[in-house]
Each structure stands twice: as structure tokens, then as C-alpha cells.
All heavy atoms as TSV, in Angstrom:
chain	resi	resn	atom	element	x	y	z
A	1	ILE	N	N	6.354	50.635	60.812
A	1	ILE	CA	C	7.633	50.929	60.204
A	1	ILE	C	C	7.488	50.784	58.696
A	1	ILE	O	O	6.547	50.152	58.228
A	1	ILE	CB	C	8.752	50.027	60.767
A	1	ILE	CG1	C	8.489	48.558	60.471
A	1	ILE	CG2	C	8.931	50.219	62.236
A	1	ILE	CD1	C	9.582	47.992	59.662
A	2	HIS	N	N	8.421	51.332	57.956
A	2	HIS	CA	C	8.387	51.201	56.496
A	2	HIS	C	C	9.810	50.998	55.975
A	2	HIS	O	O	10.777	51.270	56.672
A	2	HIS	CB	C	7.745	52.424	55.844
A	2	HIS	CG	C	8.519	53.677	56.037
A	2	HIS	ND1	N	9.611	54.010	55.249
A	2	HIS	CD2	C	8.385	54.672	56.927
A	2	HIS	CE1	C	10.091	55.162	55.634
A	2	HIS	NE2	N	9.376	55.593	56.674
A	3	THR	N	N	9.866	50.503	54.750
A	3	THR	CA	C	11.168	50.261	54.138
A	3	THR	C	C	11.377	51.122	52.894
A	3	THR	O	O	12.152	50.768	52.011
A	3	THR	CB	C	11.329	48.774	53.773
A	3	THR	OG1	O	10.246	48.392	52.911
A	3	THR	CG2	C	11.332	47.895	55.005
A	4	VAL	N	N	10.695	52.273	52.842
A	4	VAL	CA	C	10.888	53.197	51.731
A	4	VAL	C	C	12.335	53.695	51.764
A	4	VAL	O	O	12.828	54.132	52.798
A	4	VAL	CB	C	9.901	54.375	51.827
A	4	VAL	CG1	C	10.192	55.408	50.738
A	4	VAL	CG2	C	8.469	53.884	51.733
A	5	GLY	N	N	13.017	53.575	50.647
A	5	GLY	CA	C	14.397	54.028	50.546
A	5	GLY	C	C	15.434	52.989	50.948
A	5	GLY	O	O	16.632	53.231	50.816
A	6	MET	N	N	14.993	51.842	51.449
A	6	MET	CA	C	15.956	50.793	51.822
A	6	MET	C	C	16.267	49.939	50.601
A	6	MET	O	O	15.394	49.666	49.789
A	6	MET	CB	C	15.398	49.928	52.957
A	6	MET	CG	C	15.237	50.701	54.240
A	6	MET	SD	S	14.855	49.661	55.641
A	6	MET	CE	C	16.354	48.733	55.797
A	7	GLY	N	N	17.481	49.467	50.517
A	7	GLY	CA	C	17.904	48.680	49.372
A	7	GLY	C	C	17.932	47.184	49.608
A	7	GLY	O	O	18.376	46.444	48.751
A	8	TYR	N	N	17.460	46.750	50.754
A	8	TYR	CA	C	17.522	45.319	51.073
A	8	TYR	C	C	16.372	44.968	52.024
A	8	TYR	O	O	15.863	45.823	52.749
A	8	TYR	CB	C	18.867	44.973	51.713
A	8	TYR	CG	C	19.231	45.866	52.879
A	8	TYR	CD1	C	18.832	45.563	54.178
A	8	TYR	CD2	C	19.952	47.045	52.679
A	8	TYR	CE1	C	19.139	46.401	55.235
A	8	TYR	CE2	C	20.275	47.877	53.732
A	8	TYR	CZ	C	19.862	47.542	55.011
A	8	TYR	OH	O	20.170	48.368	56.053
A	9	PRO	N	N	15.948	43.700	52.054
A	9	PRO	CA	C	14.862	43.291	52.942
A	9	PRO	C	C	15.342	43.163	54.393
A	9	PRO	O	O	16.537	42.968	54.650
A	9	PRO	CB	C	14.441	41.934	52.385
A	9	PRO	CG	C	15.641	41.417	51.683
A	9	PRO	CD	C	16.389	42.622	51.179
A	10	ILE	N	N	14.400	43.288	55.325
A	10	ILE	CA	C	14.714	43.158	56.750
A	10	ILE	C	C	13.679	42.262	57.433
A	10	ILE	O	O	12.586	42.033	56.912
A	10	ILE	CB	C	14.738	44.531	57.457
A	10	ILE	CG1	C	13.383	45.238	57.342
A	10	ILE	CG2	C	15.862	45.391	56.925
A	10	ILE	CD1	C	13.261	46.514	58.164
A	11	ASP	N	N	14.045	41.746	58.592
A	11	ASP	CA	C	13.106	41.094	59.496
A	11	ASP	C	C	12.739	42.103	60.582
A	11	ASP	O	O	13.588	42.888	61.015
A	11	ASP	CB	C	13.721	39.863	60.162
A	11	ASP	CG	C	13.767	38.644	59.250
A	11	ASP	OD1	O	13.308	38.737	58.093
A	11	ASP	OD2	O	14.255	37.606	59.714
A	12	VAL	N	N	11.488	42.091	60.999
A	12	VAL	CA	C	10.996	43.050	61.978
A	12	VAL	C	C	10.385	42.303	63.157
A	12	VAL	O	O	9.560	41.405	62.966
A	12	VAL	CB	C	9.949	43.991	61.353
A	12	VAL	CG1	C	9.499	45.031	62.355
A	12	VAL	CG2	C	10.494	44.644	60.098
A	13	ILE	N	N	10.817	42.670	64.369
A	13	ILE	CA	C	10.348	42.031	65.597
A	13	ILE	C	C	9.648	43.089	66.432
A	13	ILE	O	O	10.271	44.048	66.881
A	13	ILE	CB	C	11.529	41.428	66.385
A	13	ILE	CG1	C	12.321	40.471	65.498
A	13	ILE	CG2	C	11.037	40.746	67.656
A	13	ILE	CD1	C	13.713	40.145	66.016
A	14	PHE	N	N	8.344	42.939	66.615
A	14	PHE	CA	C	7.554	43.874	67.417
A	14	PHE	C	C	7.489	43.349	68.851
A	14	PHE	O	O	7.150	42.173	69.067
A	14	PHE	CB	C	6.142	44.011	66.854
A	14	PHE	CG	C	6.091	44.678	65.519
A	14	PHE	CD1	C	6.109	43.924	64.354
A	14	PHE	CD2	C	6.031	46.055	65.408
A	14	PHE	CE1	C	6.055	44.533	63.112
A	14	PHE	CE2	C	5.981	46.679	64.169
A	14	PHE	CZ	C	5.993	45.908	63.017
A	15	LEU	N	N	7.798	44.219	69.814
A	15	LEU	CA	C	7.889	43.826	71.219
A	15	LEU	C	C	6.977	44.677	72.096
A	15	LEU	O	O	6.739	45.852	71.799
A	15	LEU	CB	C	9.325	43.992	71.716
A	15	LEU	CG	C	10.400	43.234	70.942
A	15	LEU	CD1	C	11.769	43.779	71.293
A	15	LEU	CD2	C	10.301	41.758	71.219
A	16	ASP	N	N	6.536	44.103	73.215
A	16	ASP	CA	C	5.818	44.901	74.210
A	16	ASP	C	C	6.823	45.502	75.192
A	16	ASP	O	O	8.033	45.347	75.025
A	16	ASP	CB	C	4.733	44.080	74.918
A	16	ASP	CG	C	5.260	42.967	75.816
A	16	ASP	OD1	O	6.484	42.914	76.107
A	16	ASP	OD2	O	4.440	42.146	76.247
A	17	ARG	N	N	6.355	46.174	76.230
A	17	ARG	CA	C	7.248	46.839	77.184
A	17	ARG	C	C	8.107	45.861	77.999
A	17	ARG	O	O	9.115	46.249	78.561
A	17	ARG	CB	C	6.436	47.710	78.133
A	17	ARG	CG	C	5.769	48.855	77.439
A	17	ARG	CD	C	5.106	49.801	78.418
A	17	ARG	NE	N	4.288	50.767	77.728
A	17	ARG	CZ	C	4.742	51.827	77.081
A	17	ARG	NH1	N	6.027	52.056	77.016
A	17	ARG	NH2	N	3.918	52.666	76.484
A	18	ASN	N	N	7.708	44.602	78.035
A	18	ASN	CA	C	8.460	43.582	78.768
A	18	ASN	C	C	9.356	42.752	77.846
A	18	ASN	O	O	9.810	41.688	78.230
A	18	ASN	CB	C	7.498	42.666	79.521
A	18	ASN	CG	C	6.702	43.416	80.545
A	18	ASN	OD1	O	7.247	44.210	81.310
A	18	ASN	ND2	N	5.392	43.195	80.565
A	19	TRP	N	N	9.588	43.234	76.659
A	19	TRP	CA	C	10.425	42.561	75.659
A	19	TRP	C	C	9.849	41.215	75.212
A	19	TRP	O	O	10.575	40.312	74.826
A	19	TRP	CB	C	11.868	42.401	76.146
A	19	TRP	CG	C	12.611	43.697	76.228
A	19	TRP	CD1	C	12.412	44.703	77.122
A	19	TRP	CD2	C	13.638	44.147	75.381
A	19	TRP	NE1	N	13.263	45.742	76.882
A	19	TRP	CE2	C	14.045	45.420	75.810
A	19	TRP	CE3	C	14.283	43.590	74.293
A	19	TRP	CZ2	C	15.043	46.142	75.186
A	19	TRP	CZ3	C	15.297	44.305	73.686
A	19	TRP	CH2	C	15.661	45.570	74.125
A	20	ARG	N	N	8.532	41.073	75.263
A	20	ARG	CA	C	7.880	39.863	74.777
A	20	ARG	C	C	7.482	40.081	73.312
A	20	ARG	O	O	6.941	41.123	72.968
A	20	ARG	CB	C	6.653	39.540	75.619
A	20	ARG	CG	C	6.016	38.208	75.258
A	20	ARG	CD	C	5.002	37.784	76.276
A	20	ARG	NE	N	5.577	37.657	77.608
A	20	ARG	CZ	C	6.265	36.627	78.060
A	20	ARG	NH1	N	6.507	35.611	77.275
A	20	ARG	NH2	N	6.720	36.605	79.288
A	21	VAL	N	N	7.757	39.093	72.474
A	21	VAL	CA	C	7.470	39.186	71.047
A	21	VAL	C	C	5.954	39.169	70.822
A	21	VAL	O	O	5.263	38.248	71.251
A	21	VAL	CB	C	8.128	38.027	70.266
A	21	VAL	CG1	C	7.715	38.060	68.806
A	21	VAL	CG2	C	9.643	38.067	70.407
A	22	LEU	N	N	5.468	40.199	70.154
A	22	LEU	CA	C	4.055	40.280	69.809
A	22	LEU	C	C	3.801	39.812	68.383
A	22	LEU	O	O	2.824	39.123	68.106
A	22	LEU	CB	C	3.548	41.717	69.952
A	22	LEU	CG	C	3.598	42.320	71.343
A	22	LEU	CD1	C	3.185	43.791	71.294
A	22	LEU	CD2	C	2.687	41.543	72.287
A	23	LYS	N	N	4.700	40.215	67.484
A	23	LYS	CA	C	4.505	39.904	66.066
A	23	LYS	C	C	5.861	39.845	65.383
A	23	LYS	O	O	6.782	40.578	65.741
A	23	LYS	CB	C	3.648	40.997	65.418
A	23	LYS	CG	C	3.374	40.814	63.953
A	23	LYS	CD	C	2.522	41.960	63.420
A	23	LYS	CE	C	2.378	41.870	61.917
A	23	LYS	NZ	N	1.595	42.992	61.369
A	24	LEU	N	N	5.954	38.973	64.389
A	24	LEU	CA	C	7.177	38.821	63.602
A	24	LEU	C	C	6.849	39.036	62.128
A	24	LEU	O	O	5.880	38.469	61.624
A	24	LEU	CB	C	7.753	37.417	63.793
A	24	LEU	CG	C	8.136	37.052	65.225
A	24	LEU	CD1	C	8.327	35.549	65.354
A	24	LEU	CD2	C	9.376	37.793	65.636
A	25	THR	N	N	7.650	39.848	61.466
A	25	THR	CA	C	7.489	40.051	60.030
A	25	THR	C	C	8.822	39.722	59.376
A	25	THR	O	O	9.820	40.385	59.621
A	25	THR	CB	C	7.089	41.511	59.716
A	25	THR	OG1	O	5.881	41.810	60.420
A	25	THR	CG2	C	6.884	41.709	58.241
A	26	GLU	N	N	8.815	38.674	58.570
A	26	GLU	CA	C	10.055	38.207	57.962
A	26	GLU	C	C	10.214	38.737	56.541
A	26	GLU	O	O	9.244	38.835	55.783
A	26	GLU	CB	C	10.083	36.679	57.935
A	26	GLU	CG	C	10.102	36.080	59.331
A	26	GLU	CD	C	10.210	34.575	59.316
A	26	GLU	OE1	O	11.327	34.071	59.127
A	26	GLU	OE2	O	9.172	33.921	59.488
A	27	ASN	N	N	11.452	39.067	56.194
A	27	ASN	CA	C	11.831	39.398	54.817
A	27	ASN	C	C	10.973	40.520	54.228
A	27	ASN	O	O	10.491	40.414	53.104
A	27	ASN	CB	C	11.764	38.135	53.960
A	27	ASN	CG	C	12.729	38.179	52.807
A	27	ASN	OD1	O	13.752	38.840	52.873
A	27	ASN	ND2	N	12.391	37.475	51.755
A	28	LEU	N	N	10.803	41.595	54.983
A	28	LEU	CA	C	10.016	42.738	54.529
A	28	LEU	C	C	10.793	43.466	53.432
A	28	LEU	O	O	11.880	43.993	53.673
A	28	LEU	CB	C	9.731	43.680	55.702
A	28	LEU	CG	C	8.754	44.814	55.470
A	28	LEU	CD1	C	7.353	44.263	55.203
A	28	LEU	CD2	C	8.725	45.741	56.666
A	29	GLY	N	N	10.254	43.457	52.230
A	29	GLY	CA	C	10.951	44.012	51.079
A	29	GLY	C	C	10.849	45.524	50.964
A	29	GLY	O	O	10.255	46.201	51.807
A	30	LYS	N	N	11.431	46.047	49.885
A	30	LYS	CA	C	11.446	47.492	49.630
A	30	LYS	C	C	10.024	48.031	49.460
A	30	LYS	O	O	9.152	47.348	48.916
A	30	LYS	CB	C	12.243	47.793	48.363
A	30	LYS	CG	C	13.717	47.477	48.481
A	30	LYS	CD	C	14.470	48.000	47.288
A	30	LYS	CE	C	14.505	46.962	46.196
A	30	LYS	NZ	N	15.332	47.372	45.058
A	31	PHE	N	N	9.829	49.266	49.932
A	31	PHE	CA	C	8.570	49.987	49.786
A	31	PHE	C	C	7.381	49.244	50.415
A	31	PHE	O	O	6.272	49.271	49.890
A	31	PHE	CB	C	8.293	50.311	48.311
A	31	PHE	CG	C	9.330	51.196	47.718
A	31	PHE	CD1	C	10.322	50.670	46.909
A	31	PHE	CD2	C	9.339	52.549	47.989
A	31	PHE	CE1	C	11.300	51.486	46.356
A	31	PHE	CE2	C	10.320	53.379	47.440
A	31	PHE	CZ	C	11.301	52.839	46.629
A	32	ARG	N	N	7.617	48.596	51.553
A	32	ARG	CA	C	6.570	47.881	52.293
A	32	ARG	C	C	6.403	48.505	53.667
A	32	ARG	O	O	7.265	49.227	54.157
A	32	ARG	CB	C	6.924	46.397	52.444
A	32	ARG	CG	C	7.073	45.661	51.148
A	32	ARG	CD	C	5.727	45.486	50.510
A	32	ARG	NE	N	5.854	44.728	49.283
A	32	ARG	CZ	C	4.963	44.773	48.323
A	32	ARG	NH1	N	3.895	45.514	48.438
A	32	ARG	NH2	N	5.139	44.066	47.233
A	33	MET	N	N	5.285	48.174	54.307
A	33	MET	CA	C	5.006	48.655	55.663
A	33	MET	C	C	4.602	47.473	56.540
A	33	MET	O	O	4.055	46.493	56.048
A	33	MET	CB	C	3.859	49.668	55.653
A	33	MET	CG	C	4.193	50.963	54.969
A	33	MET	SD	S	2.789	52.095	54.911
A	33	MET	CE	C	2.489	52.350	56.638
A	34	ALA	N	N	4.872	47.604	57.834
A	34	ALA	CA	C	4.435	46.607	58.810
A	34	ALA	C	C	4.101	47.348	60.095
A	34	ALA	O	O	4.703	48.372	60.403
A	34	ALA	CB	C	5.534	45.573	59.060
A	35	TRP	N	N	3.126	46.843	60.830
A	35	TRP	CA	C	2.769	47.477	62.100
A	35	TRP	C	C	2.192	46.445	63.050
A	35	TRP	O	O	1.756	45.366	62.653
A	35	TRP	CB	C	1.781	48.620	61.887
A	35	TRP	CG	C	0.462	48.210	61.328
A	35	TRP	CD1	C	-0.647	47.814	62.030
A	35	TRP	CD2	C	0.102	48.116	59.962
A	35	TRP	NE1	N	-1.657	47.483	61.174
A	35	TRP	CE2	C	-1.229	47.662	59.890
A	35	TRP	CE3	C	0.777	48.363	58.776
A	35	TRP	CZ2	C	-1.894	47.457	58.683
A	35	TRP	CZ3	C	0.099	48.151	57.578
A	35	TRP	CH2	C	-1.205	47.714	57.548
A	36	CYS	N	N	2.205	46.814	64.302
A	36	CYS	CA	C	1.596	46.017	65.361
A	36	CYS	C	C	1.034	47.012	66.366
A	36	CYS	O	O	1.787	47.746	67.013
A	36	CYS	CB	C	2.622	45.099	66.005
A	36	CYS	SG	S	1.943	44.074	67.325
A	37	ARG	N	N	-0.241	47.051	66.494
A	37	ARG	CA	C	-0.952	48.075	67.251
A	37	ARG	C	C	-0.456	48.264	68.678
A	37	ARG	O	O	-0.306	49.377	69.147
A	37	ARG	CB	C	-2.441	47.754	67.236
A	37	ARG	CG	C	-3.279	48.758	67.930
A	37	ARG	CD	C	-4.740	48.369	67.885
A	37	ARG	NE	N	-5.514	49.378	68.547
A	37	ARG	CZ	C	-6.503	50.040	68.003
A	37	ARG	NH1	N	-6.838	49.786	66.756
A	37	ARG	NH2	N	-7.157	50.936	68.689
A	38	ASN	N	N	-0.194	47.199	69.405
A	38	ASN	CA	C	0.146	47.301	70.825
A	38	ASN	C	C	1.641	47.230	71.119
A	38	ASN	O	O	2.031	47.080	72.269
A	38	ASN	CB	C	-0.588	46.206	71.613
A	38	ASN	CG	C	-2.085	46.382	71.532
A	38	ASN	OD1	O	-2.590	47.498	71.618
A	38	ASN	ND2	N	-2.801	45.290	71.337
A	39	SER	N	N	2.474	47.344	70.106
A	39	SER	CA	C	3.916	47.233	70.355
A	39	SER	C	C	4.459	48.499	71.010
A	39	SER	O	O	3.960	49.604	70.779
A	39	SER	CB	C	4.667	46.943	69.056
A	39	SER	OG	O	4.547	48.018	68.162
A	40	ALA	N	N	5.481	48.319	71.825
A	40	ALA	CA	C	6.151	49.441	72.490
A	40	ALA	C	C	7.496	49.732	71.839
A	40	ALA	O	O	8.036	50.821	71.982
A	40	ALA	CB	C	6.354	49.128	73.967
A	41	MET	N	N	8.049	48.733	71.149
A	41	MET	CA	C	9.338	48.900	70.491
A	41	MET	C	C	9.463	47.902	69.337
A	41	MET	O	O	8.711	46.929	69.262
A	41	MET	CB	C	10.488	48.734	71.480
A	41	MET	CG	C	10.536	47.412	72.188
A	41	MET	SD	S	11.738	47.421	73.529
A	41	MET	CE	C	10.617	47.322	74.924
A	42	VAL	N	N	10.430	48.188	68.476
A	42	VAL	CA	C	10.641	47.365	67.284
A	42	VAL	C	C	12.128	47.108	67.111
A	42	VAL	O	O	12.945	48.015	67.268
A	42	VAL	CB	C	10.106	48.085	66.023
A	42	VAL	CG1	C	10.403	47.286	64.775
A	42	VAL	CG2	C	8.628	48.349	66.141
A	43	LEU	N	N	12.479	45.882	66.777
A	43	LEU	CA	C	13.845	45.553	66.382
A	43	LEU	C	C	13.837	45.293	64.878
A	43	LEU	O	O	13.075	44.463	64.393
A	43	LEU	CB	C	14.349	44.297	67.096
A	43	LEU	CG	C	14.573	44.382	68.587
A	43	LEU	CD1	C	15.007	43.014	69.117
A	43	LEU	CD2	C	15.626	45.423	68.907
A	44	GLU	N	N	14.659	46.018	64.167
A	44	GLU	CA	C	14.833	45.793	62.736
A	44	GLU	C	C	16.156	45.059	62.568
A	44	GLU	O	O	17.201	45.552	62.982
A	44	GLU	CB	C	14.858	47.116	61.983
A	44	GLU	CG	C	13.567	47.895	62.102
A	44	GLU	CD	C	13.623	49.231	61.397
A	44	GLU	OE1	O	14.605	49.483	60.645
A	44	GLU	OE2	O	12.700	50.032	61.593
A	45	THR	N	N	16.104	43.889	61.976
A	45	THR	CA	C	17.290	43.047	61.849
A	45	THR	C	C	17.502	42.639	60.386
A	45	THR	O	O	16.632	42.842	59.549
A	45	THR	CB	C	17.165	41.779	62.716
A	45	THR	OG1	O	16.078	40.978	62.214
A	45	THR	CG2	C	16.897	42.123	64.165
A	46	LEU	N	N	18.627	42.046	60.105
A	46	LEU	CA	C	18.881	41.510	58.777
A	46	LEU	C	C	17.844	40.454	58.426
A	46	LEU	O	O	17.362	39.725	59.312
A	46	LEU	CB	C	20.271	40.881	58.712
A	46	LEU	CG	C	21.459	41.819	58.910
A	46	LEU	CD1	C	22.741	41.008	58.990
A	46	LEU	CD2	C	21.518	42.843	57.791
A	47	ALA	N	N	17.507	40.350	57.162
A	47	ALA	CA	C	16.578	39.316	56.713
A	47	ALA	C	C	17.080	37.942	57.154
A	47	ALA	O	O	18.283	37.691	57.182
A	47	ALA	CB	C	16.421	39.371	55.204
A	48	HIS	N	N	16.184	37.085	57.531
A	48	HIS	CA	C	16.417	35.696	57.951
A	48	HIS	C	C	16.900	35.575	59.403
A	48	HIS	O	O	17.198	34.475	59.856
A	48	HIS	CB	C	17.370	34.965	57.003
A	48	HIS	CG	C	16.990	35.112	55.555
A	48	HIS	ND1	N	15.838	34.575	55.036
A	48	HIS	CD2	C	17.581	35.779	54.544
A	48	HIS	CE1	C	15.750	34.883	53.765
A	48	HIS	NE2	N	16.806	35.624	53.440
A	49	THR	N	N	16.979	36.677	60.126
A	49	THR	CA	C	17.386	36.625	61.537
A	49	THR	C	C	16.343	35.908	62.385
A	49	THR	O	O	16.696	35.144	63.280
A	49	THR	CB	C	17.625	38.046	62.077
A	49	THR	OG1	O	18.682	38.642	61.323
A	49	THR	CG2	C	17.988	38.037	63.541
A	50	ILE	N	N	15.075	36.133	62.108
A	50	ILE	CA	C	14.006	35.496	62.889
A	50	ILE	C	C	14.146	33.977	62.823
A	50	ILE	O	O	14.040	33.297	63.838
A	50	ILE	CB	C	12.623	35.963	62.398
A	50	ILE	CG1	C	12.412	37.433	62.796
A	50	ILE	CG2	C	11.512	35.084	62.956
A	50	ILE	CD1	C	11.168	38.075	62.201
A	51	ALA	N	N	14.401	33.450	61.651
A	51	ALA	CA	C	14.576	31.999	61.502
A	51	ALA	C	C	15.834	31.525	62.221
A	51	ALA	O	O	15.806	30.486	62.905
A	51	ALA	CB	C	14.635	31.620	60.032
A	52	ARG	N	N	16.938	32.270	62.090
A	52	ARG	CA	C	18.190	31.875	62.752
A	52	ARG	C	C	18.039	31.874	64.271
A	52	ARG	O	O	18.591	31.020	64.950
A	52	ARG	CB	C	19.326	32.805	62.344
A	52	ARG	CG	C	19.963	32.469	61.035
A	52	ARG	CD	C	21.303	33.160	60.841
A	52	ARG	NE	N	21.260	34.592	61.074
A	52	ARG	CZ	C	20.945	35.505	60.176
A	52	ARG	NH1	N	20.630	35.132	58.954
A	52	ARG	NH2	N	20.948	36.785	60.474
A	53	TRP	N	N	17.339	32.882	64.799
A	53	TRP	CA	C	17.138	32.971	66.244
A	53	TRP	C	C	15.992	32.086	66.733
A	53	TRP	O	O	15.751	31.991	67.920
A	53	TRP	CB	C	16.861	34.410	66.644
A	53	TRP	CG	C	18.038	35.326	66.516
A	53	TRP	CD1	C	19.313	35.006	66.166
A	53	TRP	CD2	C	18.034	36.735	66.740
A	53	TRP	NE1	N	20.110	36.128	66.164
A	53	TRP	CE2	C	19.343	37.205	66.514
A	53	TRP	CE3	C	17.039	37.638	67.114
A	53	TRP	CZ2	C	19.684	38.542	66.652
A	53	TRP	CZ3	C	17.385	38.972	67.241
A	53	TRP	CH2	C	18.687	39.413	67.015
A	54	ARG	N	N	15.256	31.472	65.807
A	54	ARG	CA	C	14.118	30.590	66.132
A	54	ARG	C	C	13.079	31.301	66.999
A	54	ARG	O	O	12.591	30.743	67.985
A	54	ARG	CB	C	14.605	29.312	66.794
A	54	ARG	CG	C	15.491	28.495	65.901
A	54	ARG	CD	C	15.871	27.185	66.546
A	54	ARG	NE	N	16.770	26.462	65.676
A	54	ARG	CZ	C	17.897	25.923	66.078
A	54	ARG	NH1	N	18.273	26.025	67.330
A	54	ARG	NH2	N	18.661	25.273	65.242
A	55	LEU	N	N	12.768	32.524	66.631
A	55	LEU	CA	C	11.801	33.314	67.390
A	55	LEU	C	C	10.378	32.925	67.040
A	55	LEU	O	O	10.089	32.555	65.901
A	55	LEU	CB	C	11.988	34.800	67.106
A	55	LEU	CG	C	13.248	35.440	67.649
A	55	LEU	CD1	C	13.316	36.901	67.222
A	55	LEU	CD2	C	13.303	35.337	69.157
A	56	GLU	N	N	9.506	33.031	68.018
A	56	GLU	CA	C	8.080	32.793	67.839
A	56	GLU	C	C	7.334	33.834	68.652
A	56	GLU	O	O	7.880	34.368	69.625
A	56	GLU	CB	C	7.707	31.393	68.344
A	56	GLU	CG	C	8.348	30.273	67.570
A	56	GLU	CD	C	7.959	28.908	68.122
A	56	GLU	OE1	O	7.153	28.849	69.077
A	56	GLU	OE2	O	8.449	27.915	67.601
A	57	PRO	N	N	6.091	34.133	68.297
A	57	PRO	CA	C	5.306	35.044	69.128
A	57	PRO	C	C	5.240	34.537	70.570
A	57	PRO	O	O	5.229	33.329	70.817
A	57	PRO	CB	C	3.926	35.021	68.472
A	57	PRO	CG	C	4.226	34.699	67.039
A	57	PRO	CD	C	5.373	33.728	67.098
A	58	ASP	N	N	5.242	35.453	71.492
A	58	ASP	CA	C	5.187	35.209	72.933
A	58	ASP	C	C	6.541	34.837	73.540
A	58	ASP	O	O	6.636	34.556	74.719
A	58	ASP	CB	C	4.123	34.170	73.294
A	58	ASP	CG	C	3.551	34.413	74.674
A	58	ASP	OD1	O	3.393	35.593	75.060
A	58	ASP	OD2	O	3.291	33.441	75.393
A	59	THR	N	N	7.602	34.821	72.736
A	59	THR	CA	C	8.953	34.621	73.257
A	59	THR	C	C	9.380	35.866	74.017
A	59	THR	O	O	9.134	36.987	73.572
A	59	THR	CB	C	9.949	34.381	72.103
A	59	THR	OG1	O	9.532	33.252	71.349
A	59	THR	CG2	C	11.365	34.157	72.626
A	60	GLU	N	N	10.018	35.702	75.160
A	60	GLU	CA	C	10.532	36.836	75.905
A	60	GLU	C	C	12.014	37.002	75.630
A	60	GLU	O	O	12.793	36.066	75.827
A	60	GLU	CB	C	10.308	36.648	77.401
A	60	GLU	CG	C	10.682	37.856	78.213
A	60	GLU	CD	C	10.364	37.697	79.692
A	60	GLU	OE1	O	9.438	36.954	80.015
A	60	GLU	OE2	O	11.063	38.314	80.499
A	61	LEU	N	N	12.410	38.176	75.161
A	61	LEU	CA	C	13.823	38.446	74.898
A	61	LEU	C	C	14.465	39.033	76.150
A	61	LEU	O	O	13.822	39.741	76.914
A	61	LEU	CB	C	13.980	39.422	73.745
A	61	LEU	CG	C	13.399	38.990	72.402
A	61	LEU	CD1	C	13.707	40.024	71.339
A	61	LEU	CD2	C	13.935	37.633	71.976
A	62	ILE	N	N	15.735	38.753	76.315
A	62	ILE	CA	C	16.494	39.288	77.462
A	62	ILE	C	C	17.668	40.063	76.921
A	62	ILE	O	O	18.437	39.563	76.096
A	62	ILE	CB	C	16.979	38.140	78.379
A	62	ILE	CG1	C	15.787	37.386	78.945
A	62	ILE	CG2	C	17.861	38.686	79.489
A	62	ILE	CD1	C	16.158	36.118	79.680
A	63	TRP	N	N	17.816	41.302	77.377
A	63	TRP	CA	C	18.921	42.157	76.963
A	63	TRP	C	C	20.049	41.998	77.984
A	63	TRP	O	O	19.844	42.182	79.169
A	63	TRP	CB	C	18.481	43.606	76.917
A	63	TRP	CG	C	19.529	44.520	76.409
A	63	TRP	CD1	C	20.466	45.171	77.141
A	63	TRP	CD2	C	19.797	44.845	75.056
A	63	TRP	NE1	N	21.285	45.896	76.329
A	63	TRP	CE2	C	20.904	45.716	75.034
A	63	TRP	CE3	C	19.209	44.487	73.850
A	63	TRP	CZ2	C	21.426	46.239	73.865
A	63	TRP	CZ3	C	19.734	45.009	72.682
A	63	TRP	CH2	C	20.825	45.873	72.698
A	64	GLU	N	N	21.238	41.646	77.519
A	64	GLU	CA	C	22.386	41.500	78.390
A	64	GLU	C	C	23.521	42.383	77.896
A	64	GLU	O	O	23.872	42.349	76.720
A	64	GLU	CB	C	22.877	40.054	78.434
A	64	GLU	CG	C	21.893	39.102	79.090
A	64	GLU	CD	C	22.466	37.694	79.186
A	64	GLU	OE1	O	23.642	37.483	78.817
A	64	GLU	OE2	O	21.733	36.812	79.613
A	65	ASP	N	N	24.087	43.172	78.784
A	65	ASP	CA	C	25.281	43.940	78.446
A	65	ASP	C	C	26.487	43.000	78.519
A	65	ASP	O	O	26.621	42.243	79.466
A	65	ASP	CB	C	25.480	45.092	79.429
A	65	ASP	CG	C	24.440	46.179	79.231
A	65	ASP	OD1	O	23.996	46.371	78.096
A	65	ASP	OD2	O	24.068	46.811	80.225
A	66	LEU	N	N	27.337	43.098	77.528
A	66	LEU	CA	C	28.527	42.236	77.523
A	66	LEU	C	C	29.734	42.989	78.017
A	66	LEU	O	O	29.868	44.125	77.951
A	66	LEU	CB	C	28.782	41.705	76.113
A	66	LEU	CG	C	27.662	40.851	75.551
A	66	LEU	CD1	C	27.996	40.472	74.119
A	66	LEU	CD2	C	27.474	39.594	76.375
């Protein structure tokens, strides 16, 4: 992913097909790139979300409809 054209930093969460965290990139600034070779999906969130959610590699996320 890249942040070309974005005006603010983001946190990036790379996930495998089972929603397990493979890699975390915090506070990715403007005109930067991040990647994870084996990821199946990516969550782009507001900066500092990773710290607030206390995420670590190998954490499994669960999607719940409300």
C-alpha cells in the first residue's frame, strides 16, 4: 500500500486469510509505502489505532456484524 496523496498518517494492519495479524505498520506518513508478502488483506486505520487496540503480530481478529 502507499500513502501518496494522503494528508495524514495511518496505521496499517496486514492480515492473512484467517484474519491473523502478520505485520503492523504504525504511523505511516505521507509518500511512504508498506508491504507484507504473504498478506491476503489490509486494514488501513487512523494513526495510533494499533496501540489503542493493543494489537501484536499473530493476533487473530474477529469480524462481528452489529
